[in-house]
N, C-alpha and C positions, 0 to 999 in steps of 0.2 A: 362594508368595511374593507379597506384595503389590506393586503397580506402584511404582516409584521415582518416577515423576511423577503426583501425585494430580489427574487431571483426568479428567472423563467427556466424551466425545465424542458429541453429538446431530447436530451439523452441523459439516462439515470443508470447509475449501477448501484445494485442493491446487494448487499453482503449479510448472510445468515450465519450465525456461530452455531457450534454444536448444541449448545443449551436450548437453542431455538428448534433445531431440527429433530432432536431425540428426547425422549423422556429420560426419566432416572435411571431406569433398567436398560438403557441403551438403545431401545427399539424406537422405531419413528414416532414422532409425535404427528400423527396423521391429521388430526383436528386442526392443529397450528399450521401443518404444510398446507392442508386445503385452504384455510383461509389466507395463507400468503399469496397462494397462486391466484386466487379471486383477486386480491389486490394488485397484484402484478397484471392480471387481464385489465383491470379497470386503468391502470396507468397506460398499459400499451395502446388504450383507444387514441391518445394524444401525445405519446412520447415514446422513444425507442428504450428498450429495457435489456439489460444485462444482469443476471444473477450469479452471484459468486456465493457458493455453499460450502460449508464444512459438513462433516458428519459420517464419512465414508468409514474411518478409522473404528469410531465407537460402534456404528452400526454393524461392522464386521466382526467386531468382538463378540457381540451377542450371538450373531449368527455361528460363529466357530466355537462357542461354548466356553469362552474365557470368563472368569468372574468379574474382571475388570479389564480396563485398557492395559495391554502389556508394555513393558519398557523396552524390550529387545526389539532393535532394529528390524530384523528379519520377521518377528511375530507382528509387528505393526504393519509392515509391507502385506503380509497375508491377509491381515484384517482389512487392509484398504481394497485389496483384491476382492474379497469377499463381501465388502460393504457397497463399492462404488456401483456395481451393477444393479443392486437392489435400489440406490439411492436415485440413480438416474431414471431407472424403470419407473419409480413412483411419481417423480416430476414429469416424465413423459406422458404417463397416464392422466395425471391431473391436468396438465396443460392441453391435452388432446380432448378432454371432455369439453373445453371452453375454445375448441377449435384454433388452437395455438401450436406450433411447432417448437419444440424444446430440441437444443441442439449441444450435445456433449462436447466440451473443450477442456482436455486434461493438459496441465502445464507443468514444466519444471524450469529451473533457473536457465538452462541453456536457451530456452525460448527468448529469454530477454538479454542474455550477455552476448549474443551474436545479432549484430544489427541487421544482417538480412533476415534471419529468422523472426527477428522482433517486427519487422516491416511486414513479412509474411502473414504473420499473427494478426497484427492490425488490419490487414487486408482482408484475411477471413472474417474476422469478427464484424467488419464494416459489410461486409456481402451479406453475413447471416442476418444482421438488422436490418438491411435494406430490403431483404426478402420476406421481412415480417416474423422472422424467427426469434426466440428468446434463448440466447447462449447461456447454458448453463456451466459455469467455470469451476474448476477444482484443480487443486494441487495434485499432481501424478503421484501419490504417496506409494504407489506399488513400486516406482523404479527410483523415487527420490530416495537420498540416504542422508545427506548433510541436515535437512530440516528436520527429518525424523529422528535423528540421533542427538542434536543438541539445540536446535532452533536458532542456528547461527548461520544460515546460508547467506552468502554473499549479496544476494539479490532480494530474496525474500525468505523469511523463516515461519511465515503465518499468513492465513487467509486474509487478515486484515490488510497487511502490506501488499499482498497480491491484489486485492481489490483496488486499492489506491493506484497501483501501477496499470492495472486494466482501464480503470477511469481516465488516468493521465494519458495513456496511449490513445483512446478513443476520443479524446476531446469531450469527455462528458461534462454536461452541466452540474450534475449533483452527486455526489457519493452518499449513500445512506448505509450506516453500519448499525445493524440491530442486534442487540445484545439482551442480557438479562436485568439490566438496570436502565432507568430512564434518562441516562445523561451522565455526564462528567460532575463529580461533586467536589467541594472545596475539601473535603475529607471523607473518611469512609461512611457510605450511607447508612444512615441509622444511628450515627454516634452523635452526640451533643455539639450544636453548632454547624452541622453539615449541611451545606447549601447547594442547590444544583445550579451549576453555571449555564445560563440561557444562550450568551454568545461569547466565544472565547477571544479574548484580546490578550496577546503575547506580554504587553507591558503593564496590565493590570490584574491579571488573574495570579492568584497565590493559592497554591495546593498545600494542605497541611501533611504532616510525614504520615506515610504509611497510606495515603489515599489512592491516587490514581498511576503513580508511577512506578509501581512494581513490574518486573520482567512478565509478560504475557498479560491475559484479560485487559483490563481498561488501559494498562501501560501500552500495550501493543496497538490499540485502538486509536489512542493519544497520538502515538508515534505517526501511525498511518494517515490519521486526519490532518496533522501539520503538515506532512509531505505532499498531500493532494490539494491542500488549499494554498501551497506555495507555488504549485504549477498551474494554479489558476482554475480549481474546482472547489465549488462549495460542498461542505461536509455536513452531516448532521449525524450525531450518535443518539440513539434513542431505543425505547424498549420493543423488542420484538414480542412482547406478551400483550401488548395493548391493541385491542381490535381497532382497525382503521387508520394506524397510525402512518403509514406510507402515504396514503391520500391527503392527509393533513399535512405532512411535511411537504410534499410537493406542493401544495396549495399556499405555502408559506407560514402556515399556523407556527406558534411557538410551542414545539415540541423538541424534547431532549435538547442537546447543546449544539449550537450553530457554529460551524468554523467558516467564517466568510472568505470567498475565493480572493486570493491576491492577484497582483500582476502575473499573467501567465508567462511561462518559459516557451520557447519554440519547441516542436516536436523533437528537434535533435537535442536540445537543451535537457528535455525531460528525460531522455533516455541516457544522455550523458551524466546527468547528475544522480539518478535513481535506479537505472536499470542496468548500468554498467559495471564492470569489475575491474579496477584499477590494476594495473601491472606493477607499479611502484609508487613511491612515495618522495615528495620534495617538501623539506622543511623550510620555512622562511622566517626572517627576522620580522619583528614589530613593525618596522617601517615599511617593509614589502607588502606585508599583509594591509596595512593600512591604505597604501597606494592602490592595492588590487580591490578593495572593498569600497573605499570612498571615492577613487577617482577613476576606477575602470580602467587602470593600468596593465600593461602586460608584464609578464615575470621576467625580470633580467637577472643575470648572474650575480650582480652585486649583492641581492638580496637573499640569496640561498646560503643556508648554513649546512644542509646536509641532504644527500641524494641517496635512497634504497631503491634496490631492486635491480634487475637486468632487463630494461626495458628498451624497445626499439623506438626510432623517431614513428610518430603517427601513434604511439601507444597513448592510452589513458592512464594518467597518473593524479594521485591525490595531492592537494596542497594542503600542507599542515602548519599551522601557526605556532608561535613560539610556546604556547601552552599545551601542545599536543593535540590539538583538535583539528580534526579535518573541517576546513572552512569552505573549500572549492574543489573541483576537479577540472582537467583541461587535458588537451591534446598535446603531447610534447612534440617540440618541433627538431629535438636531437634526440639521440639514443643516451642511455645512461652513463656509459663510459665517457662520452663528450660533455655530458651534464656536469659530471663530477670533476673533469679537467677545469671546467669554467665556474666552479663553484666559488663565490666571493669575489670574483674578478669583475672590474668595470668593463663596459663595453655596452653597446647599443642593440646587438642582435639578440633579441628575446628567446629565452627557453620555451616559453609557451606565449603565444599571442592572444591579446585581449579577446579577439573573437572566438577563440577557442577556449575561454574560461567560463564556467559557470558556478554560480555559488549556491551553496548547499544550505537549507534549512537546520538550523541548530538542533540538536535532540533536546527535547524539554527537560531531560535529567542533568543537562549540562547548564542549564539557566539558573 
């Protein structure tokens, strides 16, 4: 029987959350980790594999004697320092038993914000998988502060989005987000009329109140999945508690919720849309927004209503619609002072050329 989901997997990124990596008491769930590594080994026989893992803070909290994961940033950094070594040591030992090399990769937002570092990161990951290693990627919580403090980092505030960025940067065919539920539901799982969504379709899916759109948890996975599919990566959200789930997902079986890949962006477009940090904001009227989105037009001064920030020419800026929603990003052709001076004026010289504009996937909470 042919697979229900018609994708071929040459390169796969697998993300596992803290609930999969650790037990309720914060210690490592060695049985689940062993089974996960076995599945990754099986995938490695016919595909390149990258693992994005959470769990260092929870594991470190238990090792340092905290009753629960602390809220203070410095305490969480200490927990990350104590837990990260134990986490990678466990992965390394498990992979070595199967004659695979695990390679630790710790990342912060600066590794994405600066394009040269972003390209260096991509080259390193490419070389690791080419040499047959399994990169084990995690946020560098020991030195990161924005993510730990409030989860509102400019590039990523959780490992779900981090995994989507890694999958996009590596041209992965598939991103698998393993969690403690078996997919996205129309309402909170276990409630009356809650149904699992097998295939995500933006124009047909309707989520009930309080189901999957809260900050963190499934909401973070949903946003990461839609970002990854927007850049051309298939995504499946599935349960990490179900044995053999990875093999069935890669084979195309109906497991979890599938987000079919859309027409992909170029590598530069992917970085510009999701890994960059805009230095300013340009708000446009409805006509300019429509011209950019529907006709692929450049941004002309006549359609601009407001310019915010102090950016230079060649800086990255957000394009904001009249409703206040960011719908695109672009590379400014002039600095902020010049853009303000030309705001609302007629003229053919573009503030942002059409070739330097990339559209964003709307946050599902905004739909």
